[in-house]
Biopython code that builds the backbone (N, CA, C, O; Angstrom):
import numpy as np
from Bio.PDB.StructureBuilder import StructureBuilder

atoms = [
    (1, "MET", "N", (28.668, 0.901, -3.032)),
    (1, "MET", "CA", (29.285, 1.978, -3.762)),
    (1, "MET", "C", (29.700, 3.054, -2.785)),
    (1, "MET", "O", (29.074, 3.209, -1.737)),
    (2, "THR", "N", (30.699, 3.771, -3.093)),
    (2, "THR", "CA", (31.163, 4.872, -2.261)),
    (2, "THR", "C", (30.793, 6.179, -2.944)),
    (2, "THR", "O", (30.973, 6.333, -4.152)),
    (3, "ALA", "N", (30.275, 7.119, -2.163)),
    (3, "ALA", "CA", (29.866, 8.404, -2.717)),
    (3, "ALA", "C", (30.339, 9.524, -1.803)),
    (3, "ALA", "O", (30.629, 9.313, -0.626)),
    (4, "LYS", "N", (30.407, 10.716, -2.375)),
    (4, "LYS", "CA", (30.789, 11.894, -1.608)),
    (4, "LYS", "C", (29.800, 13.011, -1.924)),
    (4, "LYS", "O", (29.100, 12.954, -2.935)),
    (5, "PRO", "N", (29.739, 14.030, -1.058)),
    (5, "PRO", "CA", (28.824, 15.139, -1.341)),
    (5, "PRO", "C", (28.997, 15.648, -2.770)),
    (5, "PRO", "O", (30.115, 15.835, -3.249)),
    (6, "GLY", "N", (27.880, 15.865, -3.427)),
    (6, "GLY", "CA", (27.881, 16.287, -4.829)),
    (6, "GLY", "C", (27.571, 15.143, -5.778)),
    (6, "GLY", "O", (27.162, 15.378, -6.914)),
    (7, "ASP", "N", (27.762, 13.897, -5.324)),
    (7, "ASP", "CA", (27.463, 12.738, -6.165)),
    (7, "ASP", "C", (25.955, 12.523, -6.255)),
    (7, "ASP", "O", (25.206, 12.856, -5.337)),
    (8, "LYS", "N", (25.531, 11.959, -7.383)),
    (8, "LYS", "CA", (24.109, 11.726, -7.631)),
    (8, "LYS", "C", (23.886, 10.311, -8.131)),
    (8, "LYS", "O", (24.790, 9.676, -8.675)),
    (9, "LEU", "N", (22.672, 9.832, -7.938)),
    (9, "LEU", "CA", (22.247, 8.524, -8.421)),
    (9, "LEU", "C", (21.370, 8.713, -9.648)),
    (9, "LEU", "O", (20.414, 9.488, -9.624)),
    (10, "SER", "N", (21.694, 8.008, -10.710)),
    (10, "SER", "CA", (20.886, 8.042, -11.926)),
    (10, "SER", "C", (20.707, 6.616, -12.413)),
    (10, "SER", "O", (21.629, 5.805, -12.320)),
    (11, "PHE", "N", (19.525, 6.305, -12.932)),
    (11, "PHE", "CA", (19.254, 4.974, -13.451)),
    (11, "PHE", "C", (18.059, 5.038, -14.391)),
    (11, "PHE", "O", (17.290, 6.000, -14.382)),
    (12, "ALA", "N", (17.922, 4.018, -15.186)),
    (12, "ALA", "CA", (16.740, 3.843, -16.040)),
    (12, "ALA", "C", (16.467, 2.349, -16.114)),
    (12, "ALA", "O", (17.379, 1.547, -16.313)),
    (13, "THR", "N", (15.202, 1.986, -15.953)),
    (13, "THR", "CA", (14.808, 0.588, -16.072)),
    (13, "THR", "C", (13.491, 0.526, -16.831)),
    (13, "THR", "O", (12.563, 1.279, -16.534)),
    (14, "MET", "N", (13.408, -0.355, -17.794)),
    (14, "MET", "CA", (12.257, -0.390, -18.688)),
    (14, "MET", "C", (10.985, -0.889, -18.012)),
    (14, "MET", "O", (11.014, -1.804, -17.188)),
    (15, "PHE", "N", (9.886, -0.275, -18.376)),
    (15, "PHE", "CA", (8.556, -0.788, -18.066)),
    (15, "PHE", "C", (8.271, -1.736, -19.231)),
    (15, "PHE", "O", (7.804, -1.301, -20.284)),
    (16, "VAL", "N", (8.548, -3.018, -19.048)),
    (16, "VAL", "CA", (8.578, -3.990, -20.147)),
    (16, "VAL", "C", (7.261, -4.092, -20.898)),
    (16, "VAL", "O", (7.260, -4.276, -22.115)),
    (17, "GLN", "N", (6.151, -3.977, -20.205)),
    (17, "GLN", "CA", (4.853, -4.105, -20.880)),
    (17, "GLN", "C", (4.444, -2.782, -21.534)),
    (17, "GLN", "O", (3.305, -2.335, -21.396)),
    (18, "SER", "N", (5.387, -2.168, -22.244)),
    (18, "SER", "CA", (5.157, -0.911, -22.954)),
    (18, "SER", "C", (5.974, -0.928, -24.236)),
    (18, "SER", "O", (6.726, -1.865, -24.504)),
    (19, "ASN", "N", (5.808, 0.128, -25.021)),
    (19, "ASN", "CA", (6.602, 0.241, -26.232)),
    (19, "ASN", "C", (7.982, 0.828, -25.945)),
    (19, "ASN", "O", (8.999, 0.311, -26.407)),
    (20, "ASP", "N", (8.000, 1.911, -25.178)),
    (20, "ASP", "CA", (9.275, 2.591, -24.948)),
    (20, "ASP", "C", (9.259, 3.413, -23.663)),
    (20, "ASP", "O", (9.767, 4.534, -23.626)),
    (21, "TRP", "N", (8.679, 2.854, -22.623)),
    (21, "TRP", "CA", (8.604, 3.548, -21.348)),
    (21, "TRP", "C", (9.680, 3.042, -20.399)),
    (21, "TRP", "O", (10.115, 1.894, -20.491)),
    (22, "PHE", "N", (10.106, 3.909, -19.487)),
    (22, "PHE", "CA", (11.106, 3.522, -18.494)),
    (22, "PHE", "C", (10.904, 4.309, -17.208)),
    (22, "PHE", "O", (10.313, 5.389, -17.210)),
    (23, "TYR", "N", (11.406, 3.748, -16.106)),
    (23, "TYR", "CA", (11.415, 4.430, -14.818)),
    (23, "TYR", "C", (12.779, 5.071, -14.625)),
    (23, "TYR", "O", (13.806, 4.499, -14.991)),
    (24, "GLY", "N", (12.778, 6.257, -14.051)),
    (24, "GLY", "CA", (14.025, 6.939, -13.739)),
    (24, "GLY", "C", (13.758, 8.123, -12.826)),
    (24, "GLY", "O", (12.601, 8.465, -12.584)),
    (25, "PRO", "N", (14.808, 8.755, -12.315)),
    (25, "PRO", "CA", (14.641, 9.923, -11.457)),
    (25, "PRO", "C", (13.915, 11.055, -12.187)),
    (25, "PRO", "O", (14.191, 11.332, -13.354)),
    (26, "LYS", "N", (12.984, 11.703, -11.482)),
    (26, "LYS", "CA", (12.204, 12.802, -12.069)),
    (26, "LYS", "C", (13.088, 13.906, -12.618)),
    (26, "LYS", "O", (12.780, 14.499, -13.652)),
    (27, "ASP", "N", (14.179, 14.179, -11.933)),
    (27, "ASP", "CA", (15.060, 15.274, -12.344)),
    (27, "ASP", "C", (16.327, 14.784, -13.036)),
    (27, "ASP", "O", (17.301, 15.529, -13.149)),
    (28, "GLY", "N", (16.318, 13.543, -13.494)),
    (28, "GLY", "CA", (17.482, 12.997, -14.181)),
    (28, "GLY", "C", (18.478, 12.327, -13.253)),
    (28, "GLY", "O", (19.154, 11.377, -13.648)),
    (29, "ALA", "N", (18.573, 12.811, -12.031)),
    (29, "ALA", "CA", (19.485, 12.235, -11.041)),
    (29, "ALA", "C", (19.023, 12.660, -9.654)),
    (29, "ALA", "O", (18.337, 13.669, -9.496)),
    (30, "ILE", "N", (19.407, 11.881, -8.658)),
    (30, "ILE", "CA", (19.017, 12.136, -7.276)),
    (30, "ILE", "C", (20.277, 12.410, -6.461)),
    (30, "ILE", "O", (21.174, 11.570, -6.396)),
    (31, "ALA", "N", (20.341, 13.589, -5.837)),
    (31, "ALA", "CA", (21.492, 13.930, -4.984)),
    (31, "ALA", "C", (21.556, 12.957, -3.815)),
    (31, "ALA", "O", (20.549, 12.714, -3.150)),
    (32, "LEU", "N", (22.728, 12.405, -3.565)),
    (32, "LEU", "CA", (22.909, 11.440, -2.482)),
    (32, "LEU", "C", (23.203, 12.097, -1.141)),
    (32, "LEU", "O", (23.273, 11.418, -0.117)),
    (33, "PHE", "N", (23.374, 13.411, -1.143)),
    (33, "PHE", "CA", (23.623, 14.152, 0.087)),
    (33, "PHE", "C", (22.771, 15.414, 0.082)),
    (33, "PHE", "O", (22.552, 16.022, -0.966)),
    (34, "GLY", "N", (22.294, 15.800, 1.255)),
    (34, "GLY", "CA", (21.549, 17.047, 1.397)),
    (34, "GLY", "C", (22.497, 18.233, 1.401)),
    (34, "GLY", "O", (23.717, 18.069, 1.404)),
    (35, "LYS", "N", (21.925, 19.423, 1.403)),
    (35, "LYS", "CA", (22.746, 20.643, 1.429)),
    (35, "LYS", "C", (23.591, 20.734, 2.694)),
    (35, "LYS", "O", (24.627, 21.399, 2.712)),
    (36, "ASN", "N", (23.140, 20.059, 3.754)),
    (36, "ASN", "CA", (23.880, 20.056, 5.016)),
    (36, "ASN", "C", (24.969, 18.988, 5.053)),
    (36, "ASN", "O", (25.666, 18.843, 6.057)),
    (37, "GLY", "N", (25.119, 18.236, 3.948)),
    (37, "GLY", "CA", (26.136, 17.189, 3.888)),
    (37, "GLY", "C", (25.680, 15.850, 4.423)),
    (37, "GLY", "O", (26.434, 14.878, 4.385)),
    (38, "LYS", "N", (24.455, 15.784, 4.921)),
    (38, "LYS", "CA", (23.924, 14.532, 5.470)),
    (38, "LYS", "C", (23.547, 13.593, 4.321)),
    (38, "LYS", "O", (22.892, 14.020, 3.370)),
    (39, "PRO", "N", (23.956, 12.309, 4.396)),
    (39, "PRO", "CA", (23.638, 11.372, 3.316)),
    (39, "PRO", "C", (22.144, 11.046, 3.260)),
    (39, "PRO", "O", (21.475, 10.948, 4.289)),
    (40, "LEU", "N", (21.648, 10.884, 2.060)),
    (40, "LEU", "CA", (20.272, 10.482, 1.820)),
    (40, "LEU", "C", (20.101, 9.041, 2.292)),
    (40, "LEU", "O", (21.002, 8.220, 2.118)),
    (41, "SER", "N", (18.963, 8.735, 2.883)),
    (41, "SER", "CA", (18.724, 7.373, 3.329)),
    (41, "SER", "C", (17.227, 7.125, 3.377)),
    (41, "SER", "O", (16.459, 7.986, 3.805)),
    (42, "GLY", "N", (16.817, 5.941, 2.936)),
    (42, "GLY", "CA", (15.412, 5.560, 3.007)),
    (42, "GLY", "C", (14.765, 5.360, 1.651)),
    (42, "GLY", "O", (15.439, 5.293, 0.623)),
    (43, "ASP", "N", (13.452, 5.265, 1.670)),
    (43, "ASP", "CA", (12.642, 5.059, 0.472)),
    (43, "ASP", "C", (12.614, 6.360, -0.332)),
    (43, "ASP", "O", (12.221, 7.402, 0.193)),
    (44, "ILE", "N", (13.025, 6.308, -1.587)),
    (44, "ILE", "CA", (13.071, 7.517, -2.414)),
    (44, "ILE", "C", (12.172, 7.407, -3.647)),
    (44, "ILE", "O", (12.393, 8.102, -4.638)),
    (45, "ILE", "N", (11.169, 6.543, -3.590)),
    (45, "ILE", "CA", (10.302, 6.326, -4.742)),
    (45, "ILE", "C", (9.590, 7.601, -5.186)),
    (45, "ILE", "O", (9.257, 7.727, -6.364)),
    (46, "VAL", "N", (9.349, 8.544, -4.286)),
    (46, "VAL", "CA", (8.679, 9.792, -4.668)),
    (46, "VAL", "C", (9.519, 10.617, -5.640)),
    (46, "VAL", "O", (9.011, 11.556, -6.253)),
    (47, "ARG", "N", (10.774, 10.280, -5.783)),
    (47, "ARG", "CA", (11.667, 11.000, -6.701)),
    (47, "ARG", "C", (11.789, 10.301, -8.052)),
    (47, "ARG", "O", (12.610, 10.685, -8.885)),
    (48, "VAL", "N", (10.961, 9.263, -8.266)),
    (48, "VAL", "CA", (11.022, 8.453, -9.484)),
    (48, "VAL", "C", (9.718, 8.594, -10.261)),
    (48, "VAL", "O", (8.640, 8.655, -9.670)),
    (49, "SER", "N", (9.821, 8.645, -11.585)),
    (49, "SER", "CA", (8.647, 8.739, -12.459)),
    (49, "SER", "C", (8.724, 7.704, -13.570)),
    (49, "SER", "O", (9.763, 7.087, -13.802)),
    (50, "LEU", "N", (7.597, 7.531, -14.249)),
    (50, "LEU", "CA", (7.517, 6.691, -15.444)),
    (50, "LEU", "C", (7.562, 7.632, -16.645)),
    (50, "LEU", "O", (6.742, 8.543, -16.763)),
    (51, "PHE", "N", (8.522, 7.404, -17.528)),
    (51, "PHE", "CA", (8.733, 8.264, -18.695)),
    (51, "PHE", "C", (8.420, 7.520, -19.997)),
    (51, "PHE", "O", (8.521, 6.296, -20.071)),
    (52, "ASP", "N", (8.043, 8.278, -21.005)),
    (52, "ASP", "CA", (7.859, 7.783, -22.367)),
    (52, "ASP", "C", (8.982, 8.394, -23.197)),
    (52, "ASP", "O", (9.105, 9.617, -23.260)),
    (53, "THR", "N", (9.805, 7.559, -23.836)),
    (53, "THR", "CA", (10.931, 8.102, -24.611)),
    (53, "THR", "C", (10.478, 8.790, -25.894)),
    (53, "THR", "O", (11.237, 9.562, -26.481)),
    (54, "GLY", "N", (9.255, 8.520, -26.335)),
    (54, "GLY", "CA", (8.745, 9.185, -27.533)),
    (54, "GLY", "C", (9.294, 8.642, -28.832)),
    (54, "GLY", "O", (9.230, 9.315, -29.861)),
    (55, "THR", "N", (9.837, 7.426, -28.802)),
    (55, "THR", "CA", (10.409, 6.848, -30.023)),
    (55, "THR", "C", (9.459, 5.900, -30.745)),
    (55, "THR", "O", (9.600, 5.664, -31.944)),
    (56, "GLU", "N", (8.476, 5.350, -29.997)),
    (56, "GLU", "CA", (7.501, 4.432, -30.594)),
    (56, "GLU", "C", (6.101, 4.852, -30.178)),
    (56, "GLU", "O", (5.902, 5.354, -29.072)),
    (57, "VAL", "N", (5.135, 4.649, -31.055)),
    (57, "VAL", "CA", (3.750, 4.971, -30.749)),
    (57, "VAL", "C", (3.298, 4.111, -29.567)),
    (57, "VAL", "O", (3.438, 2.888, -29.591)),
    (58, "SER", "N", (2.759, 4.754, -28.544)),
    (58, "SER", "CA", (2.343, 4.041, -27.331)),
    (58, "SER", "C", (1.061, 3.251, -27.559)),
    (58, "SER", "O", (0.172, 3.670, -28.300)),
    (59, "GLU", "N", (0.991, 2.107, -26.908)),
    (59, "GLU", "CA", (-0.183, 1.245, -26.936)),
    (59, "GLU", "C", (-0.577, 0.961, -25.494)),
    (59, "GLU", "O", (0.240, 1.155, -24.594)),
    (60, "PRO", "N", (-1.806, 0.506, -25.244)),
    (60, "PRO", "CA", (-2.191, 0.175, -23.877)),
    (60, "PRO", "C", (-1.207, -0.832, -23.274)),
    (60, "PRO", "O", (-0.929, -1.864, -23.885)),
    (61, "PRO", "N", (-0.678, -0.542, -22.081)),
    (61, "PRO", "CA", (0.305, -1.428, -21.462)),
    (61, "PRO", "C", (-0.199, -2.857, -21.302)),
    (61, "PRO", "O", (-1.329, -3.102, -20.878)),
    (62, "GLY", "N", (0.675, -3.784, -21.656)),
    (62, "GLY", "CA", (0.393, -5.201, -21.449)),
    (62, "GLY", "C", (-0.384, -5.884, -22.551)),
    (62, "GLY", "O", (-0.547, -7.104, -22.516)),
    (63, "VAL", "N", (-0.871, -5.135, -23.533)),
    (63, "VAL", "CA", (-1.660, -5.777, -24.593)),
    (63, "VAL", "C", (-1.232, -5.364, -25.995)),
    (63, "VAL", "O", (-1.658, -5.983, -26.971)),
    (64, "GLY", "N", (-0.408, -4.346, -26.116)),
    (64, "GLY", "CA", (0.005, -3.875, -27.437)),
    (64, "GLY", "C", (0.824, -4.912, -28.198)),
    (64, "GLY", "O", (1.756, -5.501, -27.649)),
    (65, "GLN", "N", (0.478, -5.129, -29.443)),
    (65, "GLN", "CA", (1.195, -6.116, -30.260)),
    (65, "GLN", "C", (2.603, -5.683, -30.626)),
    (65, "GLN", "O", (3.417, -6.503, -31.051)),
    (66, "ASN", "N", (2.898, -4.392, -30.462)),
    (66, "ASN", "CA", (4.229, -3.888, -30.803)),
    (66, "ASN", "C", (5.121, -3.694, -29.583)),
    (66, "ASN", "O", (6.185, -3.084, -29.688)),
    (67, "GLN", "N", (4.703, -4.205, -28.431)),
    (67, "GLN", "CA", (5.514, -4.100, -27.221)),
    (67, "GLN", "C", (6.504, -5.255, -27.170)),
    (67, "GLN", "O", (6.255, -6.334, -27.707)),
    (68, "ALA", "N", (7.624, -5.005, -26.515)),
    (68, "ALA", "CA", (8.744, -5.956, -26.521)),
    (68, "ALA", "C", (8.345, -7.429, -26.367)),
    (68, "ALA", "O", (8.813, -8.254, -27.152)),
    (69, "PRO", "N", (7.512, -7.792, -25.403)),
    (69, "PRO", "CA", (7.215, -9.224, -25.242)),
    (69, "PRO", "C", (6.436, -9.836, -26.417)),
    (69, "PRO", "O", (6.439, -11.054, -26.593)),
    (70, "ARG", "N", (5.773, -8.998, -27.215)),
    (70, "ARG", "CA", (4.931, -9.526, -28.293)),
    (70, "ARG", "C", (5.355, -9.081, -29.689)),
    (70, "ARG", "O", (4.685, -9.411, -30.668)),
    (71, "GLN", "N", (6.436, -8.350, -29.794)),
    (71, "GLN", "CA", (6.914, -7.889, -31.108)),
    (71, "GLN", "C", (7.294, -9.065, -31.985)),
    (71, "GLN", "O", (7.899, -10.029, -31.515)),
    (72, "SER", "N", (6.939, -8.988, -33.259)),
    (72, "SER", "CA", (7.318, -10.075, -34.168)),
    (72, "SER", "C", (8.829, -10.110, -34.387)),
    (72, "SER", "O", (9.417, -11.186, -34.497)),
    (73, "LYS", "N", (9.459, -8.935, -34.450)),
    (73, "LYS", "CA", (10.916, -8.815, -34.533)),
    (73, "LYS", "C", (11.293, -7.372, -34.200)),
    (73, "LYS", "O", (10.452, -6.480, -34.305)),
    (74, "PRO", "N", (12.531, -7.129, -33.802)),
    (74, "PRO", "CA", (12.956, -5.785, -33.393)),
    (74, "PRO", "C", (12.819, -4.748, -34.505)),
    (74, "PRO", "O", (12.914, -5.064, -35.690)),
    (75, "ASN", "N", (12.598, -3.520, -34.096)),
    (75, "ASN", "CA", (12.583, -2.361, -35.003)),
    (75, "ASN", "C", (11.535, -2.440, -36.107)),
    (75, "ASN", "O", (11.784, -2.000, -37.229)),
    (76, "THR", "N", (10.384, -2.989, -35.803)),
    (76, "THR", "CA", (9.319, -3.073, -36.813)),
    (76, "THR", "C", (8.046, -2.363, -36.355)),
    (76, "THR", "O", (6.994, -2.520, -36.974)),
    (77, "VAL", "N", (8.133, -1.594, -35.288)),
    (77, "VAL", "CA", (6.949, -0.943, -34.730)),
    (77, "VAL", "C", (6.769, 0.457, -35.293)),
    (77, "VAL", "O", (7.734, 1.065, -35.756)),
    (78, "PRO", "N", (5.545, 0.979, -35.260)),
    (78, "PRO", "CA", (5.335, 2.366, -35.707)),
    (78, "PRO", "C", (6.144, 3.328, -34.825)),
    (78, "PRO", "O", (6.042, 3.292, -33.599)),
    (79, "SER", "N", (6.935, 4.175, -35.456)),
    (79, "SER", "CA", (7.781, 5.084, -34.685)),
    (79, "SER", "C", (7.150, 6.473, -34.618)),
    (79, "SER", "O", (6.259, 6.828, -35.391)),
    (80, "GLU", "N", (7.660, 7.240, -33.652)),
    (80, "GLU", "CA", (7.269, 8.635, -33.516)),
    (80, "GLU", "C", (8.509, 9.410, -33.093)),
    (80, "GLU", "O", (9.513, 8.816, -32.698)),
    (81, "ASP", "N", (8.441, 10.701, -33.174)),
    (81, "ASP", "CA", (9.590, 11.535, -32.811)),
    (81, "ASP", "C", (9.105, 12.624, -31.868)),
    (81, "ASP", "O", (8.893, 13.768, -32.270)),
    (82, "LYS", "N", (8.932, 12.244, -30.596)),
    (82, "LYS", "CA", (8.457, 13.173, -29.575)),
    (82, "LYS", "C", (9.516, 13.283, -28.488)),
    (82, "LYS", "O", (10.346, 12.386, -28.346)),
    (83, "PRO", "N", (9.501, 14.366, -27.721)),
    (83, "PRO", "CA", (10.470, 14.490, -26.621)),
    (83, "PRO", "C", (10.151, 13.520, -25.491)),
    (83, "PRO", "O", (9.008, 13.094, -25.325)),
    (84, "VAL", "N", (11.171, 13.180, -24.721)),
    (84, "VAL", "CA", (10.969, 12.358, -23.531)),
    (84, "VAL", "C", (10.053, 13.135, -22.598)),
    (84, "VAL", "O", (10.225, 14.338, -22.402)),
    (85, "ARG", "N", (9.070, 12.429, -22.020)),
    (85, "ARG", "CA", (8.114, 13.091, -21.141)),
    (85, "ARG", "C", (7.584, 12.101, -20.108)),
    (85, "ARG", "O", (7.646, 10.888, -20.309)),
    (86, "ILE", "N", (7.072, 12.619, -19.019)),
    (86, "ILE", "CA", (6.445, 11.768, -18.008)),
    (86, "ILE", "C", (5.153, 11.219, -18.600)),
    (86, "ILE", "O", (4.396, 11.952, -19.235)),
    (87, "VAL", "N", (4.902, 9.923, -18.390)),
    (87, "VAL", "CA", (3.685, 9.292, -18.895)),
    (87, "VAL", "C", (2.486, 9.955, -18.238)),
    (87, "VAL", "O", (2.426, 10.099, -17.017)),
    (88, "GLY", "N", (1.538, 10.355, -19.066)),
    (88, "GLY", "CA", (0.343, 11.028, -18.567)),
    (88, "GLY", "C", (-0.750, 10.040, -18.226)),
    (88, "GLY", "O", (-0.478, 8.926, -17.779)),
    (89, "HIS", "N", (-1.963, 10.445, -18.435)),
    (89, "HIS", "CA", (-3.120, 9.642, -18.065)),
    (89, "HIS", "C", (-3.824, 9.046, -19.281)),
    (89, "HIS", "O", (-4.996, 8.678, -19.198)),
    (90, "GLU", "N", (-3.120, 8.948, -20.406)),
    (90, "GLU", "CA", (-3.756, 8.402, -21.607)),
    (90, "GLU", "C", (-4.052, 6.910, -21.490)),
    (90, "GLU", "O", (-4.919, 6.386, -22.190)),
    (91, "PHE", "N", (-3.330, 6.230, -20.604)),
    (91, "PHE", "CA", (-3.557, 4.810, -20.352)),
    (91, "PHE", "C", (-3.594, 4.581, -18.847)),
    (91, "PHE", "O", (-3.000, 5.341, -18.082)),
    (92, "GLN", "N", (-4.284, 3.543, -18.433)),
    (92, "GLN", "CA", (-4.313, 3.201, -17.017)),
    (92, "GLN", "C", (-3.048, 2.403, -16.692)),
    (92, "GLN", "O", (-2.805, 1.337, -17.259)),
    (93, "VAL", "N", (-2.258, 2.938, -15.777)),
    (93, "VAL", "CA", (-1.027, 2.267, -15.346)),
    (93, "VAL", "C", (-0.941, 2.294, -13.824)),
    (93, "VAL", "O", (-1.410, 3.239, -13.190)),
    (94, "PRO", "N", (-0.346, 1.262, -13.240)),
    (94, "PRO", "CA", (-0.180, 1.273, -11.786)),
    (94, "PRO", "C", (0.734, 2.419, -11.368)),
    (94, "PRO", "O", (1.560, 2.878, -12.157)),
    (95, "SER", "N", (0.587, 2.874, -10.148)),
    (95, "SER", "CA", (1.473, 3.920, -9.652)),
    (95, "SER", "C", (2.906, 3.381, -9.621)),
    (95, "SER", "O", (3.126, 2.172, -9.544)),
    (96, "VAL", "N", (3.857, 4.281, -9.682)),
    (96, "VAL", "CA", (5.269, 3.898, -9.668)),
    (96, "VAL", "C", (5.570, 3.012, -8.460)),
    (96, "VAL", "O", (6.260, 2.001, -8.588)),
    (97, "SER", "N", (5.058, 3.384, -7.298)),
    (97, "SER", "CA", (5.357, 2.632, -6.073)),
    (97, "SER", "C", (4.723, 1.245, -6.049)),
    (97, "SER", "O", (5.109, 0.406, -5.235)),
    (98, "GLU", "N", (3.755, 0.991, -6.930)),
    (98, "GLU", "CA", (3.171, -0.351, -7.019)),
    (98, "GLU", "C", (4.013, -1.287, -7.874)),
    (98, "GLU", "O", (3.819, -2.502, -7.851)),
    (99, "VAL", "N", (4.952, -0.716, -8.630)),
    (99, "VAL", "CA", (5.728, -1.515, -9.578)),
    (99, "VAL", "C", (7.171, -1.725, -9.124)),
    (99, "VAL", "O", (7.700, -2.832, -9.229)),
    (100, "ILE", "N", (7.798, -0.686, -8.630)),
    (100, "ILE", "CA", (9.199, -0.808, -8.219)),
    (100, "ILE", "C", (9.403, -0.190, -6.833)),
    (100, "ILE", "O", (8.565, 0.561, -6.335)),
    (101, "LYS", "N", (10.525, -0.527, -6.240)),
    (101, "LYS", "CA", (10.922, 0.043, -4.957)),
    (101, "LYS", "C", (12.344, 0.571, -5.120)),
    (101, "LYS", "O", (13.208, -0.112, -5.670)),
    (102, "VAL", "N", (12.579, 1.781, -4.641)),
    (102, "VAL", "CA", (13.921, 2.354, -4.698)),
    (102, "VAL", "C", (14.257, 2.855, -3.299)),
    (102, "VAL", "O", (13.627, 3.777, -2.781)),
    (103, "THR", "N", (15.256, 2.230, -2.705)),
    (103, "THR", "CA", (15.680, 2.565, -1.353)),
    (103, "THR", "C", (17.181, 2.810, -1.345)),
    (103, "THR", "O", (17.942, 2.068, -1.966)),
    (104, "VAL", "N", (17.599, 3.840, -0.651)),
    (104, "VAL", "CA", (19.012, 4.147, -0.488)),
    (104, "VAL", "C", (19.334, 4.001, 0.993)),
    (104, "VAL", "O", (18.610, 4.513, 1.848)),
    (105, "THR", "N", (20.408, 3.309, 1.287)),
    (105, "THR", "CA", (20.823, 3.121, 2.679)),
    (105, "THR", "C", (22.271, 3.577, 2.822)),
    (105, "THR", "O", (23.181, 3.019, 2.208)),
    (106, "ALA", "N", (22.459, 4.586, 3.634)),
    (106, "ALA", "CA", (23.817, 5.072, 3.902)),
    (106, "ALA", "C", (24.443, 4.200, 4.972)),
    (106, "ALA", "O", (23.802, 3.873, 5.970)),
    (107, "THR", "N", (25.699, 3.822, 4.764)),
    (107, "THR", "CA", (26.453, 3.040, 5.747)),
    (107, "THR", "C", (27.742, 3.787, 6.067)),
    (107, "THR", "O", (28.030, 4.820, 5.464)),
    (108, "ALA", "N", (28.495, 3.280, 6.988)),
    (108, "ALA", "CA", (29.759, 3.909, 7.354)),
    (108, "ALA", "C", (30.763, 3.895, 6.206)),
    (108, "ALA", "O", (31.659, 4.737, 6.149)),
    (109, "THR", "N", (30.609, 2.935, 5.290)),
    (109, "THR", "CA", (31.579, 2.824, 4.193)),
    (109, "THR", "C", (31.018, 3.198, 2.839)),
    (109, "THR", "O", (31.722, 3.069, 1.837)),
    (110, "GLY", "N", (29.782, 3.655, 2.768)),
    (110, "GLY", "CA", (29.203, 4.045, 1.477)),
    (110, "GLY", "C", (27.716, 3.840, 1.469)),
    (110, "GLY", "O", (27.053, 4.029, 2.489)),
    (111, "PHE", "N", (27.179, 3.455, 0.325)),
    (111, "PHE", "CA", (25.750, 3.257, 0.138)),
    (111, "PHE", "C", (25.499, 1.833, -0.310)),
    (111, "PHE", "O", (26.364, 1.196, -0.912)),
    (112, "VAL", "N", (24.295, 1.332, -0.008)),
    (112, "VAL", "CA", (23.866, 0.026, -0.525)),
    (112, "VAL", "C", (22.506, 0.185, -1.142)),
    (112, "VAL", "O", (21.939, -0.785, -1.645)),
]
sb = StructureBuilder()
sb.init_structure("model")
sb.init_model(0)
sb.init_chain("A")
sb.init_seg("    ")
for serial, (resi, resn, name, xyz) in enumerate(atoms, 1):
    if name == "N":
        sb.init_residue(resn, " ", resi, " ")
    sb.init_atom(name, np.array(xyz, "f"), 0.0, 1.0, " ", f" {name:<3s}", serial, name[0])
structure = sb.get_structure()
C-alpha cells in the first residue's frame, strides 16, 4: 500500500472465541508517519487492544455456548447495549501480543 504523511492504519479482527470481541488500534487508528515525517516501522502491537463491542453478553472465552463457534444459529444470543470498551479483567485472556502480531514495514515504494 502507498501512504503519505497524515495517513493512518485502522483495522478490526475478531477474537473468535468470544461473543463480540475484536482487536483493533487503541485510538481507532495508527498514524503511519511521525510528526517529523518519518514513516512508522516495526512491531506496533503496543498500539493494539482487545475490545468488547457491547452487543452480546460476554461469556468466558473459548467455552461460552453463545460464542460464534458454538452458537446454535446466528442472532440468538443474549444481547446487551453497552458502549465499545477495552476488555477488562473479568475473564482470563491471553495478552494481545500472545494472540496476534502487527508489524509495519516502510519501503521505498510504500508499506507492507
